[in-house]
N, C-alpha and C positions, 0 to 999 in steps of 0.2 A: 538533456534530461537523463538522469542516471537513477535507475530504480534497483533495489535489491528486495528480496522477500522481507527482510527486517524493516526496511523503510515502508514498504507497502503495508505491512502489518499495522503501522501507525494509523492507517485510514480504514482499517477493517470495520470499525464501529461508527464510521462517519454517517451522517444523515443522508444516505442515498435515497433517491436521486438528489444531486446537488450541483450548484453552479460553481465556477472557479472561485468566486469570492467566498461562498459558503464553505468550501473545502479549506481555503486558506484560513478563514476564521476558526474553523474547527481544529485545524492543525496547531494554530497558535494557542487556542484555549486549552488544548490537551497536552501541550508541551512536547509535541512531535519534534524530531530532530530538524535542525535548520535545513538540511538537504531536502526534506519533504516540502517545506515551505518554498524553497528555491525552485524545486521541480514544478510545483503548482503555479508559481509565478510565471513560469515559462509557457504555460498554456496560452492559447490564443484568447484575446480579449473579446468575448462574446457572451451571450446569455445562454449558451448551450447547457443542457442538463446532462450530467454524467451519471449513468445508471449504476456504475460500480467500478471497482479498481481495474477491471479488464478494459474499460474505456480509456483509461489513462496509460495503462501498460498491458498491451495485448498478450504478452507472455506470462502474465501474472499467474494464471491457473497452473501452468506447467512448472513455474518456479516454486509454488507452494507445495507441490508434490515432493520436492526434495527437502523442504523444510520440516514437514510433518511426516515422519516415518517411525515405525517401531518394528524392529526385527529382534525377536527374542534370542536368536542365535548370537547376534552381536552383543546383546546385553549380557548373556551368559559368559561370554569370553572376557568381559570386563572384571569378573570376580574370580 
């Protein structure tokens, strides 16, 4: 299983908590990248409810810190 912040973002609005099958269905309906569907398919086959992206990818919270940042100093240097 390979996750990136961009792939995980595809599931941000998923109907949490959700089962593996519900997440796969959601990913297919919303046009998520194929890698997201592949990652979900690799989960164990059981009726476990996943409460959020952190249940699928424990490093998710740390990874999103790098994705969403705003540094006015960096923006000023662009102009």
